[in-house]
C-alpha positions as CSV (number, residue, x, y, z in Angstrom):
1,M,-37.9,-43.5,-26.3
2,A,-38.2,-45.9,-29.2
3,P,-39.2,-44.5,-32.6
4,E,-42.7,-45.2,-33.9
5,P,-43.1,-48.0,-36.5
6,A,-43.0,-46.8,-40.0
7,S,-46.4,-46.3,-41.7
8,A,-47.3,-46.3,-45.3
9,C,-47.2,-42.6,-45.4
10,S,-43.8,-42.4,-43.8
11,T,-42.3,-44.9,-46.2
12,S,-43.0,-42.6,-49.1
13,A,-41.6,-39.6,-47.2
14,S,-38.4,-38.0,-48.3
15,P,-35.1,-38.9,-46.5
16,G,-34.8,-35.3,-45.4
17,H,-38.2,-35.5,-43.7
18,Q,-37.1,-38.7,-41.9
19,Q,-33.9,-37.0,-40.7
20,Q,-35.9,-34.1,-39.4
21,Q,-38.2,-36.4,-37.4
22,Q,-35.2,-38.2,-35.9
23,Q,-33.8,-34.9,-34.8
24,Q,-37.1,-33.9,-33.2
25,Q,-37.2,-37.2,-31.3
26,Q,-33.7,-36.8,-30.0
27,Q,-34.5,-33.3,-28.8
28,Q,-37.6,-34.6,-27.0
29,Q,-35.5,-37.4,-25.4
30,Q,-32.9,-34.8,-24.2
31,E,-35.7,-32.6,-22.7
32,Q,-37.3,-35.6,-20.9
33,H,-33.9,-36.6,-19.6
34,K,-33.2,-33.1,-18.4
35,H,-36.7,-32.9,-16.8
36,S,-36.2,-36.2,-15.0
37,R,-32.9,-35.1,-13.6
38,T,-34.4,-31.9,-12.3
39,M,-37.3,-33.7,-10.6
40,Y,-35.4,-36.8,-9.5
41,P,-31.7,-35.8,-9.1
42,R,-29.1,-38.5,-8.9
43,V,-27.3,-37.5,-5.7
44,F,-24.3,-39.8,-6.1
45,A,-23.0,-38.8,-9.6
46,V,-22.4,-35.8,-11.8
47,D,-24.3,-37.4,-14.6
48,L,-26.1,-40.6,-15.5
49,H,-23.1,-42.1,-17.3
50,D,-20.9,-41.7,-14.3
51,V,-22.8,-44.6,-12.7
52,D,-23.6,-46.7,-15.8
53,S,-20.2,-46.5,-17.5
54,D,-17.9,-49.5,-16.8
55,K,-14.8,-47.3,-16.9
56,F,-15.6,-45.9,-13.4
57,Q,-14.2,-48.0,-10.6
58,D,-15.9,-48.4,-7.2
59,S,-14.6,-45.5,-5.0
60,R,-14.3,-48.0,-2.1
61,D,-11.4,-49.4,-4.0
62,A,-9.9,-46.0,-4.5
63,G,-6.1,-45.8,-4.2
64,F,-3.7,-43.1,-3.3
65,S,-5.0,-39.5,-3.6
66,W,-2.8,-36.4,-3.6
67,Y,-5.8,-34.3,-2.7
68,V,-6.5,-36.4,0.4
69,L,-2.8,-36.5,1.3
70,L,-2.4,-32.7,1.1
71,T,-5.5,-32.2,3.1
72,T,-4.3,-34.7,5.7
73,L,-0.9,-32.9,6.0
74,L,-2.6,-29.6,6.4
75,V,-4.9,-30.9,9.1
76,S,-1.9,-32.5,10.8
77,L,-0.4,-29.1,11.5
78,S,-3.0,-28.8,14.3
79,V,-1.7,-32.1,15.7
80,V,1.9,-30.9,15.4
81,N,0.9,-28.2,17.8
82,I,-0.2,-30.8,20.4
83,G,3.3,-32.4,20.3
84,W,5.0,-29.0,20.2
85,S,3.1,-27.9,23.3
86,F,4.0,-31.0,25.2
87,G,7.7,-31.0,24.2
88,V,8.6,-27.4,24.3
89,V,8.6,-27.3,28.1
90,N,10.3,-30.7,28.5
91,V,13.8,-29.3,28.3
92,S,13.3,-25.6,28.4
93,K,12.8,-25.1,32.2
94,P,16.4,-23.7,32.7
95,I,15.8,-21.3,29.8
96,I,12.4,-19.9,30.7
97,C,12.4,-20.0,34.5
98,Q,14.2,-17.9,37.0
99,L,13.6,-19.9,40.1
100,Y,13.2,-18.4,43.5
101,P,15.1,-16.7,45.1
102,L,15.5,-14.3,42.3
103,G,19.0,-13.4,41.3
104,P,20.8,-11.0,39.0
105,S,20.2,-13.3,36.0
106,N,16.6,-12.0,35.8
107,T,17.6,-9.4,33.2
108,H,15.3,-7.6,30.8
109,S,15.4,-7.3,27.0
110,G,13.3,-4.3,26.2
111,E,9.8,-4.7,27.7
112,F,10.1,-8.5,28.2
113,P,12.2,-10.2,30.8
114,S,14.7,-12.8,29.6
115,R,13.3,-15.2,32.2
116,I,10.1,-15.4,34.2
117,P,10.0,-15.8,38.0
118,F,8.7,-19.3,38.8
119,S,8.5,-21.4,42.0
120,D,8.8,-25.1,41.6
121,S,5.1,-25.6,42.3
122,A,4.1,-22.8,39.8
123,W,6.2,-24.4,37.1
124,T,4.6,-27.8,37.7
125,I,1.1,-26.1,37.4
126,A,2.1,-24.3,34.2
127,V,3.3,-27.7,32.7
128,G,0.2,-29.7,33.8
129,I,-2.4,-27.0,33.0
130,L,-2.0,-28.0,29.3
131,S,-3.7,-31.4,30.0
132,V,-6.5,-29.6,32.0
133,G,-7.2,-27.4,29.0
134,G,-7.0,-30.4,26.7
135,F,-9.7,-32.2,28.8
136,L,-12.0,-29.2,28.6
137,G,-11.3,-28.8,24.8
138,A,-12.1,-32.5,24.2
139,L,-15.4,-32.1,26.1
140,V,-16.6,-29.5,23.6
141,S,-14.9,-30.9,20.5
142,G,-17.9,-33.0,19.5
143,T,-20.4,-30.2,19.9
144,I,-18.3,-27.8,17.9
145,S,-17.6,-30.2,15.0
146,D,-21.2,-31.2,14.8
147,S,-22.4,-27.6,14.9
148,I,-20.1,-25.9,12.4
149,G,-18.4,-28.8,10.6
150,R,-15.0,-30.6,11.0
151,R,-13.1,-28.2,8.7
152,N,-14.6,-25.1,10.1
153,A,-14.0,-26.3,13.7
154,L,-10.3,-26.7,12.9
155,V,-10.2,-23.2,11.4
156,V,-11.8,-21.7,14.5
157,N,-9.6,-23.8,16.8
158,N,-6.5,-22.2,15.2
159,G,-7.7,-19.0,16.7
160,L,-7.2,-20.5,20.1
161,Y,-3.8,-21.7,19.1
162,L,-2.9,-18.3,17.9
163,A,-4.2,-16.7,21.2
164,G,-2.3,-19.2,23.3
165,A,0.9,-18.6,21.3
166,V,0.7,-14.8,21.7
167,L,0.0,-15.1,25.5
168,M,3.0,-17.3,26.0
169,G,5.3,-15.4,23.7
170,T,4.5,-12.1,25.5
171,A,4.4,-13.5,29.0
172,T,6.0,-11.4,31.8
173,T,4.7,-13.3,34.8
174,A,4.1,-16.9,35.8
175,V,0.3,-16.4,35.7
176,H,0.5,-14.8,32.2
177,F,2.5,-17.8,30.9
178,T,0.2,-20.3,32.6
179,L,-2.8,-18.7,31.1
180,G,-1.3,-19.1,27.6
181,R,-0.6,-22.8,28.3
182,F,-4.2,-23.2,29.4
183,V,-5.6,-21.6,26.2
184,M,-3.2,-23.7,24.1
185,G,-4.4,-26.8,25.9
186,I,-8.0,-26.1,25.0
187,G,-6.9,-25.9,21.4
188,C,-5.0,-29.2,21.7
189,G,-8.1,-30.9,23.2
190,I,-10.4,-29.7,20.3
191,A,-7.8,-30.7,17.7
192,S,-7.4,-34.2,19.2
193,G,-11.2,-34.7,18.8
194,V,-11.8,-33.1,15.4
195,A,-8.6,-33.8,13.4
196,N,-8.8,-37.6,13.6
197,T,-12.5,-37.5,12.8
198,Y,-12.0,-35.3,9.8
199,I,-9.1,-37.4,8.4
200,G,-11.1,-40.7,9.0
201,E,-14.1,-39.3,7.1
202,I,-12.2,-38.1,4.1
203,A,-9.8,-41.0,3.7
204,P,-10.4,-43.7,1.0
205,F,-11.8,-46.9,2.4
206,K,-8.8,-49.1,1.9
207,W,-6.3,-46.3,2.9
208,R,-7.8,-45.4,6.3
209,G,-4.9,-46.8,8.2
210,F,-2.4,-45.0,6.0
211,Y,-3.9,-41.6,6.5
212,G,-4.9,-42.2,10.1
213,S,-1.3,-42.9,11.1
214,F,-0.4,-39.2,10.3
215,F,-2.0,-38.2,13.6
216,Q,0.5,-39.9,15.8
217,M,3.4,-39.1,13.4
218,S,2.5,-35.4,13.7
219,I,2.6,-35.6,17.5
220,V,6.0,-37.2,17.5
221,V,7.3,-34.7,14.9
222,G,6.1,-31.8,17.2
223,L,7.7,-33.4,20.2
224,M,11.1,-33.9,18.6
225,F,11.4,-30.6,16.8
226,S,10.1,-28.5,19.8
227,Q,12.8,-30.1,22.0
228,L,15.5,-29.5,19.3
229,A,14.4,-25.8,19.0
230,A,14.5,-25.4,22.8
231,M,18.0,-27.0,22.9
232,Y,19.4,-24.4,20.6
233,T,17.7,-21.5,22.4
234,T,20.3,-20.6,25.1
235,S,20.2,-16.9,25.6
236,G,18.0,-13.8,25.6
237,T,14.4,-14.0,24.7
238,G,14.7,-16.5,21.9
239,W,12.6,-19.0,23.9
240,R,9.6,-16.7,23.2
241,I,9.8,-17.4,19.5
242,V,10.0,-21.2,20.3
243,V,6.9,-21.2,22.5
244,A,5.0,-19.0,20.0
245,L,5.9,-20.9,16.9
246,P,2.6,-22.8,16.9
247,G,0.9,-19.5,16.0
248,A,2.7,-19.6,12.6
249,F,1.3,-23.1,11.9
250,S,-2.1,-21.8,12.8
251,L,-1.9,-18.9,10.3
252,I,-1.0,-21.4,7.6
253,Q,-4.1,-23.4,8.4
254,I,-6.4,-20.4,8.7
255,A,-5.3,-19.4,5.2
256,L,-5.5,-22.8,3.5
257,L,-8.0,-25.0,5.3
258,P,-11.0,-23.1,3.9
259,L,-9.9,-24.1,0.4
260,R,-10.4,-27.8,1.2
261,V,-13.7,-29.6,1.1
262,E,-15.8,-30.3,4.2
263,S,-16.4,-33.9,5.3
264,P,-19.1,-35.5,3.2
265,S,-20.4,-37.4,6.3
266,Y,-20.9,-34.1,8.2
267,L,-22.6,-32.5,5.2
268,L,-25.1,-35.4,5.0
269,K,-25.8,-35.1,8.7
270,V,-26.9,-31.4,8.2
271,H,-28.8,-32.3,5.0
272,H,-26.5,-30.4,2.6
273,I,-26.9,-33.0,-0.1
274,N,-25.4,-31.1,-3.1
275,E,-22.4,-30.0,-1.0
276,A,-21.9,-33.6,0.2
277,R,-22.0,-34.9,-3.3
278,H,-19.5,-32.3,-4.5
279,A,-17.2,-33.0,-1.6
280,L,-17.3,-36.8,-2.2
281,L,-16.7,-36.4,-5.9
282,T,-13.8,-34.1,-5.2
283,L,-12.2,-36.6,-2.8
284,R,-12.8,-39.6,-5.1
285,R,-12.1,-37.9,-8.4
286,G,-12.4,-40.4,-11.3
287,Y,-14.3,-43.1,-9.3
288,D,-17.9,-44.2,-9.1
289,V,-19.1,-43.1,-5.6
290,A,-22.6,-44.8,-5.7
291,A,-21.8,-47.6,-3.2
292,E,-19.8,-45.3,-0.9
293,W,-22.7,-42.9,-0.9
294,Q,-25.1,-45.7,0.1
295,E,-22.9,-46.7,3.0
296,S,-22.6,-43.1,4.1
297,L,-26.4,-42.9,4.3
298,L,-26.6,-46.2,6.1
299,S,-24.4,-44.8,8.8
300,L,-26.8,-42.0,9.5
301,D,-29.4,-42.0,12.2
302,A,-33.1,-41.9,11.2
303,S,-33.4,-38.3,12.3
304,E,-30.5,-37.5,9.9
305,V,-31.8,-39.1,6.7
306,P,-32.2,-36.3,4.2
307,V,-35.9,-37.0,3.5
308,R,-38.1,-35.3,6.0
309,A,-40.5,-32.4,6.2
310,G,-39.0,-29.0,6.3
311,S,-35.8,-30.2,4.6
312,Y,-36.3,-32.1,1.4
313,H,-39.8,-33.2,0.4
314,S,-40.2,-36.9,-0.5
315,A,-41.9,-35.9,-3.7
316,Q,-38.8,-34.1,-4.8
317,W,-36.3,-36.8,-3.8
318,P,-37.8,-40.3,-4.3
319,A,-35.3,-41.6,-6.8
320,A,-32.3,-40.1,-5.1
321,V,-33.1,-41.4,-1.7
322,T,-34.5,-44.8,-2.9
323,T,-31.4,-45.4,-5.1
324,A,-29.0,-44.1,-2.5
325,V,-30.1,-45.6,0.7
326,T,-31.1,-49.1,-0.4
327,P,-28.7,-51.2,1.8
328,P,-26.1,-53.1,-0.1
329,T,-25.9,-56.9,0.5
330,G,-22.1,-56.9,0.7
331,H,-18.9,-55.0,0.0
332,H,-18.8,-56.0,-3.6
333,T,-22.0,-56.8,-5.6
334,A,-20.6,-56.8,-9.1
335,S,-23.2,-59.0,-10.7
336,K,-26.1,-57.1,-9.2
337,Q,-24.6,-53.8,-10.1
338,E,-24.1,-55.0,-13.7
339,D,-27.7,-56.2,-13.9
340,S,-29.0,-52.9,-12.5
341,N,-26.8,-50.9,-14.9
342,A,-28.1,-53.0,-17.9
343,T,-31.7,-52.4,-16.7
344,M,-31.1,-48.6,-16.4
345,K,-29.5,-48.4,-19.8
346,T,-32.7,-49.9,-21.4
347,K,-35.1,-47.6,-19.6
348,E,-35.8,-43.9,-19.6
349,P,-34.5,-42.0,-16.5
350,K,-38.0,-40.9,-15.7
351,A,-39.2,-44.5,-15.8
352,V,-36.4,-45.5,-13.4
353,A,-37.3,-42.7,-11.1
354,D,-41.0,-43.5,-11.2
355,E,-40.4,-47.2,-10.4
356,A,-38.2,-46.1,-7.5
357,A,-40.7,-43.7,-6.2
358,A,-43.5,-46.3,-6.4
359,S,-41.6,-48.8,-4.1
360,S,-43.8,-49.6,-1.1
361,L,-41.3,-48.9,1.7
362,T,-37.8,-47.5,1.2
363,F,-35.0,-48.0,3.7
364,A,-35.2,-44.3,4.7
365,E,-39.0,-44.6,5.3
366,S,-38.4,-47.7,7.5
367,M,-35.8,-45.8,9.5
368,L,-38.2,-42.9,10.0
369,A,-40.9,-45.3,11.0
370,E,-38.9,-46.7,13.9
371,P,-39.5,-45.5,17.4
372,S,-38.0,-42.3,18.5
373,R,-35.0,-43.7,20.4
374,H,-32.1,-42.6,18.2
375,V,-30.3,-40.3,20.6
376,S,-26.5,-40.0,20.1
377,G,-25.4,-38.5,23.4
378,V,-22.5,-39.9,25.4
379,W,-24.6,-41.6,28.0
380,Q,-27.2,-42.9,25.6
381,T,-24.4,-44.4,23.4
382,L,-22.8,-46.1,26.4
383,C,-26.2,-47.5,27.5
384,G,-27.0,-48.8,24.0
385,R,-29.9,-46.4,23.5
386,T,-29.1,-45.5,19.9
387,R,-30.3,-47.1,16.7
388,D,-27.6,-49.7,17.0
389,D,-26.4,-51.0,20.3
390,L,-22.8,-49.7,20.4
391,R,-21.8,-50.8,23.9
392,H,-19.2,-53.3,22.8
393,L,-17.6,-51.1,20.3
394,M,-17.5,-48.1,22.6
395,A,-15.9,-50.2,25.3
396,C,-13.1,-51.2,22.8
397,C,-12.5,-47.6,21.9
398,V,-12.3,-46.5,25.5
399,V,-9.9,-49.2,26.5
400,L,-7.6,-48.5,23.6
401,M,-7.5,-44.8,24.4
402,V,-6.9,-45.3,28.1
403,L,-4.1,-47.8,27.4
404,Q,-2.2,-45.1,25.4
405,Q,-1.5,-43.2,28.6
406,M,-1.4,-46.1,31.0
407,S,1.3,-47.9,29.0
408,G,4.0,-45.7,30.7
409,I,5.0,-43.4,27.8
410,S,4.6,-40.3,29.9
411,A,7.0,-41.7,32.4
412,I,9.6,-42.1,29.7
413,L,9.6,-38.7,28.2
414,F,7.3,-36.1,29.8
415,S,8.4,-36.1,33.5
416,D,11.2,-34.2,35.0
417,S,11.9,-37.3,37.1
418,G,11.4,-39.7,34.2
419,V,13.4,-42.7,33.4
420,V,15.6,-41.0,30.8
421,M,16.3,-38.1,33.2
422,D,17.2,-40.4,36.1
423,I,19.7,-42.3,34.0
424,F,21.5,-39.4,32.2
425,D,21.3,-36.4,34.5
426,P,24.2,-37.4,36.8
427,Y,26.6,-37.5,33.8
428,S,25.8,-34.4,31.8
429,P,23.0,-31.8,31.9
430,L,22.5,-32.2,28.1
431,S,22.5,-36.0,27.8
432,A,19.0,-36.5,29.0
433,P,17.3,-34.0,26.6
434,W,19.3,-35.4,23.7
435,A,18.3,-38.9,24.7
436,C,14.6,-37.8,24.7
437,I,15.1,-36.3,21.2
438,V,16.7,-39.5,19.9
439,V,13.9,-41.6,21.4
440,C,11.4,-39.5,19.5
441,G,13.5,-39.8,16.3
442,T,13.7,-43.6,16.5
443,S,9.9,-43.8,16.7
444,L,9.4,-42.2,13.3
445,P,10.5,-45.4,11.4
446,A,8.1,-47.3,13.6
447,I,5.2,-45.0,12.6
448,F,6.2,-45.4,9.0
449,L,6.0,-49.1,9.3
450,C,2.6,-48.8,10.9
451,L,1.6,-46.4,8.1
452,V,2.6,-49.0,5.5
453,C,1.4,-52.2,7.2
454,A,-1.8,-51.0,8.9
455,D,-4.0,-51.8,5.9
456,R,-2.2,-55.1,5.2
457,L,-1.7,-56.8,8.5
458,G,-4.8,-55.4,10.2
459,R,-5.4,-53.4,13.4
460,R,-5.4,-56.4,15.7
461,A,-2.0,-57.6,14.6
462,L,-0.5,-54.2,15.1
463,L,-2.1,-53.7,18.5
464,L,-1.2,-57.2,19.8
465,G,2.4,-56.9,18.6
466,S,2.7,-53.4,20.1
467,L,1.1,-54.2,23.5
468,G,2.9,-57.5,23.8
469,G,6.3,-55.9,23.0
470,M,5.6,-53.1,25.5
471,A,4.9,-55.6,28.2
472,I,8.2,-57.3,27.6
473,C,10.0,-54.0,27.5
474,S,8.4,-52.9,30.8
475,I,9.7,-56.1,32.4
476,L,13.2,-55.4,31.1
477,I,13.1,-51.8,32.3
478,S,12.1,-52.9,35.8
479,A,14.8,-55.6,35.8
480,G,17.3,-53.0,34.8
481,L,16.2,-50.5,37.5
482,F,16.4,-53.3,40.1
483,Y,19.7,-54.9,39.1
484,G,21.2,-52.7,36.3
485,P,22.9,-51.9,34.1
486,N,21.7,-48.6,32.8
487,S,22.5,-49.6,29.2
488,M,19.8,-52.3,29.5
489,V,17.3,-49.8,30.7
490,M,18.0,-47.4,27.9
491,A,17.9,-50.1,25.2
492,S,14.5,-51.2,26.6
493,V,13.3,-47.6,26.7
494,F,14.1,-47.1,23.0
495,L,12.5,-50.4,22.1
496,C,9.4,-49.7,24.2
497,Y,8.8,-46.3,22.5
498,F,9.5,-47.9,19.1
499,V,6.9,-50.7,19.5
500,F,4.4,-48.2,21.1
501,N,4.4,-46.2,17.9
502,M,3.9,-49.4,15.8
503,G,0.4,-49.9,17.1
504,A,-0.8,-48.8,20.5
505,G,0.1,-45.1,19.9
506,V,-1.3,-44.9,16.4
507,V,-4.3,-47.2,15.9
508,P,-6.6,-45.9,18.7
509,W,-6.8,-42.4,17.1
510,Y,-8.4,-43.6,13.9
511,Y,-10.0,-46.8,15.2
512,I,-12.9,-44.8,16.6
513,S,-14.1,-43.6,13.2
514,E,-13.8,-47.2,11.8
515,V,-16.3,-48.8,14.3
516,I,-18.6,-46.0,15.3
517,P,-21.3,-44.8,12.8
518,S,-21.5,-41.1,12.1
519,Y,-24.6,-40.5,14.2
520,S,-22.6,-41.4,17.4
521,L,-19.1,-40.5,16.3
522,G,-19.2,-37.1,18.0
523,A,-20.2,-38.6,21.3
524,A,-17.6,-41.4,21.0
525,T,-14.8,-38.9,20.1
526,V,-15.7,-36.7,23.1
527,L,-15.6,-39.6,25.5
528,C,-12.4,-41.2,24.2
529,C,-10.4,-38.0,23.9
530,S,-11.6,-36.7,27.3
531,L,-10.4,-39.9,28.8
532,Y,-7.1,-39.5,27.0
533,W,-6.5,-36.2,28.7
534,I,-7.8,-37.4,32.1
535,M,-5.3,-40.2,31.9
536,S,-2.6,-37.8,31.0
537,I,-3.4,-35.8,34.2
538,A,-3.6,-39.0,36.2
539,T,-0.2,-40.4,35.0
540,G,1.4,-37.0,35.6
541,L,0.3,-37.1,39.2
542,M,0.9,-40.9,39.7
543,V,4.5,-41.1,38.3
544,P,6.1,-38.8,40.8
545,L,4.3,-40.5,43.7
546,I,5.5,-43.9,42.7
547,E,9.0,-42.8,41.9
548,N,9.4,-41.1,45.3
549,S,8.5,-44.3,47.1
550,T,9.4,-47.3,45.0
551,P,10.8,-46.2,41.6
552,Q,11.8,-49.7,40.6
553,W,8.1,-50.8,40.6
554,L,6.9,-48.1,38.3
555,F,7.2,-50.1,35.1
556,V,5.8,-53.2,36.8
557,V,2.6,-51.2,37.1
558,F,2.7,-50.1,33.5
559,G,3.7,-53.5,32.3
560,S,0.6,-54.9,34.0
561,F,-1.6,-52.5,32.2
562,T,-0.1,-53.3,28.8
563,L,-0.4,-57.1,29.5
564,F,-4.1,-56.5,30.4
565,G,-4.5,-54.6,27.2
566,F,-2.9,-57.4,25.2
567,F,-5.6,-59.9,26.3
568,V,-8.4,-57.4,25.9
569,V,-7.4,-56.8,22.3
570,M,-7.0,-60.6,21.6
571,L,-10.5,-61.4,23.1
572,F,-12.7,-58.4,22.5
573,V,-11.4,-55.9,19.8
574,P,-12.7,-56.6,16.3
575,E,-10.8,-56.3,13.1
576,T,-11.8,-53.4,10.8
577,V,-9.6,-53.9,7.7
578,D,-11.7,-54.1,4.5
579,C,-14.9,-53.9,6.6
580,P,-17.3,-50.9,6.3
581,V,-18.6,-49.3,9.5
582,A,-22.1,-50.7,8.8
583,D,-20.7,-54.2,8.7
584,V,-18.7,-53.8,11.9
585,V,-21.7,-52.5,13.7
586,K,-23.9,-55.3,12.4
587,K,-21.5,-58.0,13.5
588,H,-20.5,-56.5,16.9
589,S,-23.5,-54.6,18.1
590,G,-24.8,-55.5,21.6
591,N,-23.3,-56.1,24.9
592,I,-19.6,-56.9,25.4
593,H,-18.8,-60.3,23.8
594,L,-15.8,-62.4,22.7
595,V,-14.9,-61.7,19.1
596,V,-12.6,-64.7,19.0
597,K,-15.5,-67.0,19.9
598,L,-17.6,-65.3,17.3
599,R,-15.0,-65.6,14.6
600,S,-14.3,-69.3,15.4
601,S,-17.9,-70.2,15.2
602,T,-18.2,-68.5,11.9
603,G,-15.2,-70.3,10.5
604,A,-16.5,-73.6,11.8
605,A,-19.8,-73.1,10.0
606,G,-18.0,-72.4,6.7
607,N,-15.3,-75.1,7.0
608,S,-15.8,-78.2,9.1
609,T,-12.0,-78.9,9.2
610,G,-11.3,-75.3,10.4
611,G,-12.0,-73.8,13.8
612,T,-9.2,-74.3,16.3
613,S,-6.5,-75.1,13.7
614,R,-5.7,-71.5,12.8
615,S,-2.4,-70.0,12.0
616,L,-1.0,-67.4,14.3
617,L,-1.3,-64.6,11.7
618,D,-4.9,-65.5,11.1
619,L,-5.6,-65.4,14.8
620,L,-3.9,-62.0,15.1
621,R,-6.0,-60.5,12.2
622,R,-9.3,-62.1,13.2
């Protein structure tokens, strides 16, 4: 508020009187500013200067964050349990099972037998029931995470982990042990759907690939260390501690996860505006979150915009919503932001709020005015009956997730009759388990490379290199199985698992949250994770059938799938590096289409000499 022009009376006033008037004017301005912030709260910043000050960098350019890293590592313990549950039974069959007919080795240690009576078929069911439970858990993961939140869903899910660990650790019969595996599988299914969603929603924009890679790394770590622990458990009931160890990881998460913030995207969906603001500011400490807040609101469905009757009245939130949901014209609008900042600095907060409230039609109102067709169920999303037609993007996510299992990784590690077992078992009973452990160990550098390069090379480059390398390795494995030698097969197996974890095993888990807006993210996660577990069951049934008839042709089949995936990624899967979800949806909504053709036409419009003369790296990224 500018001071009034000096009158003849005021010129003759004493300096003390003028100072008193200035103090009164400052107090009035502070009261007006406080009143305007109460009536028209700024939902994207702690105070007005957080947005207007030039010293605050855009949170979309946020760098490494220890808070996000520690939260990701804590969440990854749920994923370690997935790998642990898969790997612990891979080499521990002779330790746990007393196969029929029962012999004198079925001794007891106190109340618990040192081994459990199993038939071959009962053991096969106990191993495979984990994937059945995983499928059921994945089916309900979206409903649970959308009902109680991502973080709370993980906390509750650790109760299932704990129950499954207790059941397996105290098992005295085959049914008892199998029930524990089933409960543990349900927990694995829920974790597979919720953990990657939570990590994707809290990760900084330019570090999504870095933090998203921890999902697959956690699975591999669980696989490797569970097999190591089982290898050194040779007597007594020590195997019970090994199979029940995921319960200890669950207790850590139950104690520490409630101390971390909830996903801001989820909090916005349930209209907890203040909590969402606090969570985003905690995750992006020291950054201006205004633009990121806008993009978060843009990814919401009309029914989820936090301006509706019964939730927040439009008279109470005009400035907040108008300022927050006006769609940005691009990723960086520096000049427009500076102009708006300069304008806001010269105006009173209440005047800014009044102008915003007086706008004829805000973006939120236009969304609310659209027809009531914004349904985010699985079937509606697949049919394109949501606010944005997501059929193309959903198809890409589904294909990438299915390729994870159909690439043949299960045939390498998780089958009693797998390639590693076939090669090494004739020589030494310990060679094959150690080979599986070494294969897992060599994949860790590959995941680290993916972790470092994901946000530099792009998702397409990693996927194409990974799928192409796996296709070549599958051909070499098949040639080695046909003509030998075994050393060629083993070298190809190591290389195949290495390149798998450089792209095809890592990217699909976090790619979903990069292309699907939050209003359909739950449905997409349910579908993709359910298909992952279904394919796990299918490959578990398919591998023994093919190996019993024509084992040399097994990796010909898997190589065909990976080669098919290579061309699908090249032609249809869009790049997401440095591209917000809203921009990806805008460019690639609609029915299935060729992204290469779309990119080529765009490039030709911008550069007449471009088009077909692209470098290989540019083609991989675009």
